[in-house]
Every structure is written in C-alpha cells, then in structure tokens.
LORO-891434 format. One record per residue (C-alpha): y, x negated, z. Coordinates in steps of 0.02 Angstrom, whole numbers, padded with zeros to 5 digits, always signed. Layout:
residues N
YXZ;...
END
This chain:
residues 467
+05306+03862+02008;+05311+03978+01857;+05263+04123+01970;+05401+04077+02092;+05533+04067+01954;+05479+04232+01874;+05476+04317+02046;+05652+04253+02081;+05713+04324+01917;+05628+04493+01944;+05706+04507+02117;+05874+04462+02041;+05855+04595+01906;+05810+04722+02042;+05968+04680+02140;+06071+04695+01981;+05998+04868+01950;+06038+04924+02127;+06213+04851+02143;+06283+05026+02175;+06165+05041+02325;+06164+04866+02398;+06348+04830+02359;+06298+04651+02315;+06401+04592+02168;+06287+04573+02017;+06384+04420+01955;+06340+04332+02117;+06157+04379+02099;+06150+04323+01917;+06230+04154+01954;+06116+04125+02104;+05960+04162+02003;+06017+04060+01854;+06062+03905+01954;+05911+03906+02070;+05794+03942+01926;+05847+03778+01845;+05835+03687+02013;+05655+03746+02033;+05619+03700+01852;+05678+03521+01871;+05575+03502+02032;+05416+03516+01927;+05493+03452+01766;+05348+03336+01717;+05226+03484+01708;+05335+03588+01591;+05387+03439+01484;+05207+03382+01459;+05151+03561+01423;+05290+03627+01310;+05393+03477+01252;+05269+03334+01243;+05305+03285+01062;+05493+03288+01086;+05480+03193+01249;+05374+03055+01172;+05502+03033+01034;+05642+03031+01163;+05546+02905+01270;+05518+02782+01127;+05467+02611+01192;+05520+02647+01371;+05395+02673+01511;+05361+02847+01580;+05462+02888+01736;+05531+03037+01830;+05707+02975+01789;+05663+02982+01603;+05594+03159+01623;+05751+03218+01712;+05860+03135+01581;+05762+03224+01442;+05781+03391+01530;+05968+03365+01549;+06003+03301+01374;+05877+03391+01264;+05830+03550+01358;+05974+03605+01469;+06117+03549+01357;+06049+03646+01207;+06053+03807+01309;+06217+03779+01399;+06309+03732+01239;+06280+03906+01166;+06322+03995+01329;+06484+03899+01358;+06536+03932+01178;+06530+04119+01212;+06614+04097+01383;+06756+04002+01297;+06772+04145+01172;+06786+04273+01312;+06915+04169+01406;+07017+04152+01246;+07014+04340+01213;+07070+04367+01394;+07220+04254+01359;+07256+04351+01199;+07256+04514+01299;+07376+04434+01423;+07499+04390+01283;+07484+04564+01208;+07511+04644+01378;+07668+04539+01411;+07739+04604+01247;+07708+04786+01293;+07577+04814+01159;+07474+04927+01270;+07629+05027+01317;+07638+05065+01131;+07458+05126+01139;+07504+05240+01285;+07647+05314+01183;+07538+05362+01036;+07405+05437+01151;+07527+05545+01248;+07522+05730+01202;+07507+05900+01285;+07366+05946+01167;+07201+05897+01247;+07114+05872+01079;+07249+05753+01019;+07234+05650+01179;+07043+05653+01169;+07034+05589+00991;+07175+05463+01010;+07096+05389+01167;+06926+05383+01082;+06998+05305+00923;+07101+05174+01015;+06955+05131+01130;+06837+05118+00982;+06958+05007+00886;+07003+04894+01032;+06822+04862+01081;+06781+04814+00901;+06893+04663+00930;+06888+04633+01118;+06745+04642+01241;+06695+04813+01308;+06755+04787+01486;+06929+04726+01436;+06949+04871+01315;+06888+04998+01443;+07001+04937+01583;+07152+04932+01467;+07118+05109+01405;+07085+05174+01581;+07256+05107+01630;+07332+05193+01478;+07247+05357+01526;+07313+05343+01704;+07490+05327+01637;+07467+05492+01546;+07356+05615+01643;+07383+05669+01822;+07234+05787+01851;+07085+05696+01927;+06946+05798+01845;+07028+05779+01676;+07039+05591+01703;+06853+05585+01745;+06807+05670+01581;+06929+05567+01478;+06868+05410+01567;+06690+05450+01513;+06750+05464+01333;+06832+05292+01349;+06671+05216+01418;+06567+05287+01275;+06693+05240+01141;+06714+05061+01202;+06526+05031+01213;+06494+05106+01041;+06644+05019+00964;+06587+04852+01031;+06412+04862+00957;+06454+04868+00772;+06550+04703+00755;+06489+04529+00797;+06645+04497+00903;+06650+04664+00995;+06522+04631+01131;+06441+04481+01214;+06270+04539+01154;+06321+04557+00972;+06414+04391+00985;+06255+04310+01052;+06142+04384+00918;+06266+04320+00787;+06282+04143+00855;+06093+04129+00866;+06083+04160+00679;+05995+04329+00689;+06128+04426+00592;+06273+04399+00473;+06440+04487+00508;+06450+04592+00350;+06271+04655+00357;+06283+04689+00544;+06441+04793+00528;+06384+04889+00374;+06220+04934+00459;+06294+04992+00625;+06469+05060+00592;+06412+05237+00546;+06282+05250+00687;+06414+05189+00810;+06539+05318+00746;+06415+05462+00766;+06365+05399+00939;+06550+05411+00985;+06602+05570+00894;+06464+05686+00957;+06484+05659+01146;+06674+05648+01126;+06678+05820+01045;+06561+05896+01175;+06659+05822+01321;+06824+05876+01243;+06764+06057+01248;+06761+06047+01439;+06947+06009+01446;+07083+06143+01448;+07193+06168+01295;+07338+06079+01380;+07322+05930+01497;+07418+05901+01658;+07528+05755+01607;+07629+05636+01713;+07815+05632+01685;+07864+05499+01561;+07957+05360+01650;+08077+05250+01554;+08073+05069+01611;+08246+04997+01640;+08274+04826+01562;+08403+04694+01604;+08502+04716+01445;+08452+04699+01264;+08394+04519+01286;+08247+04574+01394;+08197+04727+01293;+08036+04724+01192;+08068+04810+01026;+07941+04924+00943;+07926+04808+00793;+07884+04664+00913;+07745+04766+00992;+07674+04813+00823;+07687+04633+00758;+07599+04558+00909;+07464+04693+00911;+07431+04668+00725;+07423+04478+00742;+07308+04487+00894;+07186+04618+00832;+07194+04569+00649;+07176+04385+00691;+07013+04415+00784;+06941+04494+00627;+06969+04325+00544;+06851+04239+00668;+06689+04273+00567;+06774+04208+00410;+06832+04054+00507;+06654+04018+00560;+06589+04046+00383;+06719+03927+00310;+06707+03789+00439;+06539+03810+00525;+06628+03785+00692;+06596+03895+00846;+06685+04065+00853;+06789+04017+01005;+06885+03890+00900;+06935+04030+00781;+06991+04134+00930;+07090+03984+00997;+07174+03973+00826;+07226+04156+00842;+07289+04125+01019;+07392+03976+00959;+07475+04079+00823;+07511+04219+00948;+07591+04099+01071;+07702+04022+00936;+07759+04194+00875;+07785+04249+01055;+07899+04100+01087;+08000+04136+00930;+08026+04325+00945;+08055+04320+01134;+08171+04170+01134;+08317+04270+01206;+08208+04337+01346;+08144+04163+01387;+08317+04083+01389;+08404+04226+01480;+08464+04200+01658;+08347+04335+01723;+08199+04344+01604;+08083+04490+01618;+07922+04436+01704;+07760+04451+01609;+07668+04611+01654;+07499+04534+01691;+07365+04648+01760;+07277+04545+01893;+07139+04673+01920;+07096+04664+01735;+07085+04474+01742;+06975+04484+01898;+06855+04610+01818;+06841+04508+01658;+06810+04346+01755;+06671+04433+01850;+06595+04491+01686;+06604+04314+01616;+06517+04242+01770;+06385+04379+01759;+06351+04337+01577;+06338+04152+01617;+06215+04185+01759;+06108+04302+01653;+06110+04177+01511;+06049+04038+01625;+05914+04153+01696;+05850+04204+01525;+05850+04024+01464;+05745+03967+01610;+05621+04107+01575;+05609+04042+01397;+05577+03864+01458;+05436+03912+01577;+05350+04013+01440;+05377+04186+01518;+05462+04253+01361;+05313+04198+01256;+05200+04301+01369;+05314+04453+01354;+05318+04435+01165;+05128+04424+01156;+05112+04580+01266;+05237+04679+01158;+05150+04626+00998;+04980+04677+01064;+05020+04838+01159;+05175+04908+01072;+05190+04828+00901;+05330+04946+00852;+05514+04898+00854;+05571+05080+00862;+05476+05110+01024;+05541+04944+01091;+05720+04995+01056;+05697+05166+01136;+05622+05089+01293;+05761+04961+01300;+05893+05097+01282;+05818+05204+01421;+05799+05055+01539;+05979+05005+01498;+06035+05165+01584;+05980+05101+01754;+05993+04914+01723;+06145+04824+01656;+06133+04832+01466;+06202+04656+01444;+06059+04581+01545;+05930+04685+01455;+05992+04655+01278;+06008+04467+01308;+05827+04469+01369;+05775+04570+01216;+05862+04448+01099;+05776+04301+01182;+05598+04370+01170;+05582+04343+00983;+05639+04197+00875;+05727+04224+00710;+05589+04211+00580;+05610+04137+00407;+05607+04268+00272;+05472+04251+00140;+05353+04149+00248;+05167+04166+00210;+05077+04306+00303;+05239+04401+00334;+05193+04580+00378;+05309+04731+00380;+05318+04716+00570;+05367+04532+00564;+05498+04570+00431;+05597+04655+00571;+05629+04486+00652;+05702+04392+00504;+05889+04367+00485;+05973+04540+00476;+05807+04621+00523;+05800+04795+00598;+05751+04731+00771;+05919+04644+00799;+06016+04799+00745;+05913+04921+00848;+05914+04828+01013;+06103+04803+01001;+06134+04986+00958;+06010+05056+01085;+06067+04938+01222;+06251+04981+01203;+06229+05170+01180;+06082+05186+01300;+06184+05094+01432;+06305+05242+01430;+06171+05365+01488;+06221+05319+01665;+06382+05237+01727;+06281+05099+01812;+06209+05043+01644;+06365+04953+01581;+06515+04859+01649;+06638+04987+01579;+06546+05124+01675;+06564+05025+01836;+06751+05011+01801;+06760+05201+01783;+06665+05227+01946;+06789+05115+02038;+06945+05184+01954;+06907+05372+01965;+06774+05385+02102;+06647+05449+01976;+06474+05477+02054;+06309+05453+01967;+06260+05635+01997;+06423+05701+01921;+06397+05588+01769;+06217+05647+01746;+06269+05828+01758;+06416+05821+01638;+06394+05670+01524;+06216+05603+01509;+06140+05735+01395;+06289+05723+01277;+06266+05534+01262;+06079+05559+01236;+06111+05680+01092;+06234+05559+01012;+06110+05415+01032;+05969+05509+00943;+06085+05562+00802;+06148+05383+00784;+05969+05319+00769;+05937+05447+00632;+06095+05392+00543;+06041+05210+00560;+05874+05245+00476;+05962+05333+00332;+06088+05192+00311;+05950+05061+00322;+05845+05153+00193;+05985+05159+00065;+06044+04981+00103;+05872+04909+00077;
END
C-alpha cells in the first residue's frame, strides 16, 4: 500500500507541474491526492500503526481488547487530528487575512496605493510598484498581494507590453517580500508554527537577501521600459454626496490598522502561546469596529455606497487555500507511511549538504509549484534540539533557526520566480496579461537567476556576521 500511496502522490505532483498543459486545476489535484491518500492509509491502518505507532497505540488501547475499531479511533484521534489541527490553523489565518483585505478594499485603501504609484516617469512607477508589492506581501499572502497590485497596475498603465514587464516585477517583489516574514507566505507561516524558526531571527536573516533578490531584477527589468509610460486617463469616481465619500485619512487609518495589526501577530503568539489565526482575528475585529465607527454615515444613509469587493480575488485566494490544504494532507500522509524518512536518509547519504539541497529545491521550484515543494522540504527533517550529543555541523543546520529553514524558504520563493508556473502569483500574471512561458524565459528568468545568486551570497554574509 505504501507504493500505491507514493505513486498516487507522485502522479499528483506531476499533474500539478503540468497544470499549464493539462488545464487541470492544481487545487483539485492536491485535494484529490490528499483525501484519497488518507483513505488508502486507513484501509491498511493496522500495519502502519503496529509498525510506526505501536507504543502510542498500546498506551491508547489500555485495558481494552485489540480491534479494528480501536485502530481507526487511534488514527482519527492521535494521528489525523494532530496533522489537521496545524493545517486548519493556517487555513483559518489565510481566511482571516482575506477578510481583512475585503475590509481594506471597501474603504478604498488600494485606491490610495494606485494614487501613489501613478506617474509618467517609468522609474517612479517601477520602484513604487515594487516597494508596495514587497511591503504588502510581507503582511499578506503572496497571491493576494500580487492580484491586488496587478489590479493597481491595470488602473495605471494602458500599454500591454509595459504591463507584462511591470507585472513580472510585481510577481518577483511579492514572492521575495513574502519570504522574509513569518506571516508573509504560507511556507514561512508553516515553518514558524512548526517551531523551526523564531520571527525576529527569521526576519533579520532574510530581509537583506530578499531585498537584493527584488532590487536586482527590478532594476534590470526597468531598463527595458521607456522613459515615460502610456498611462490611462485618471477617472474620478462620483459619490452620492459627502456621506458616501471615503476620505484620505480614513484610507490611511484603515491601511495602517490592517497592515500594522498583522505585524502584531507574532507578538500575540509570543505573549499568549495561542495560534496565529487568533491574533489575525483580533486585528479583523478591531478593523470591523473602526469601520463601523468611521463609516457610520455611509451605513445609515438612504443609498449607502456598496462595498467594492473583488470577486475574482476572493476566488483565486480560495483556490490557493484549497491547494495548500490538499498539499498539506498529501505531505502528512507521506510522513505517516515513512516515505519522508526514506527521502531524508537518501539526502543525508548522497547529498549531505544543505546548500546543494536549497539550490536543487530552488531550481525544481521553477517548474513545480514552490508551495508544494517547500512544504515537502520542511517536512523531510524534524526540528532538532540544539546542544544534543553527537551534533555535527551538518545537523546544526536543522535546529531552531538553523540555516536549512532559512535557505529552503528563500530558495523556494525566489527560485519559484524563475518561471511563471513556479508560483501562484506567476499564474495570476499569466491569466491577467496573457504572459507565455517562452516570453518570461526570454525577458525575465536570467534576471531572477542573477538576483537569486546575489541574495544567497548576501545571506551567507549576514549569517556569518550574525553567528
């Protein structure tokens, strides 16, 4: 049965890699593999429980007689629940941030972003789009940030080729911006909640590499743009009187509360020990209260202005959440059947070098979704206890705040930008601007590759001085 489960997962990963060819939604594939992997597992539950969880099962069984019902109950309570609790915690966080984005959007916060990015000077637009994308993705997930910034760009630029180049900058900036904070990407959020890193150490180690990985390709892509961009005419939205108008100070207040509040989430978890999604829910509650207060006239007016909710954004984010859940279930079942132990033993014996591992992971991320690959990389190794006897330099990389966790997150996020099919933001760009893989390889890939290598060099320098 182990062979059948591993084969199912490999076929699923292959379909995920070739989504742009098969046109089969990768979220559907991930959920199918995750669910049926657990179904196959429970069909032969006694074998895996007796092999891998015998001591725990005997303690769970106590004085009761052995039975298939007891085995299934142990799998449900002790095995499955431990995995699904962590996954649903992250899913709840993503759903909460989606609600926060909805509140911010209804208050015109992203219209404010469009205003500050609008300029005839191409360099000003390039750097403002990169800066806003980088900053947004440090707080929100990459896909949400990318879709929001692609919408902002579409409100500004009319020329299609210019939008393609600017869209590539947004994809790179959102992926790099998401990798240096523990709340900026599902992979960094997962590595944090599993106890592999602490927020302060993670950010201090990766903020400079992430900046260089953004700045270098952004500058090189910006040189391909003309001095002045072809801008759309600025349209002034008509409101139904002063009661329905969203003032600039309201936009700034809500944007500051939303983005600044999410930075409080790591502190919330440190103070309370509760899951990050509860901190995000706290931020959402404060936002909703402030929204009710400052928009009271709009709410009570005879013809209140309807919330400007972007349904396509919600649909894309929901697909990303379902994809993450399916991949998480798939990786967890591979852990339970012992496949990840075999992969770890093979890597230790044949590679035994975290730098080569991170390079391979980054390159493979270009053709395979980087979220799936980084989650798999995180799950191969456990977090080791620092100072344990027999701890070699190689094993030191897998302790809390070890180099391995930094490198796979950085390489996965940046390496995933080598091709547009390697990350969810890239897929959004392909759909929005009809970007082809060949065009991206010709104009963007080598610039990302240069930025990636420089960022790795910067990481080694930062790590050397930090340690």
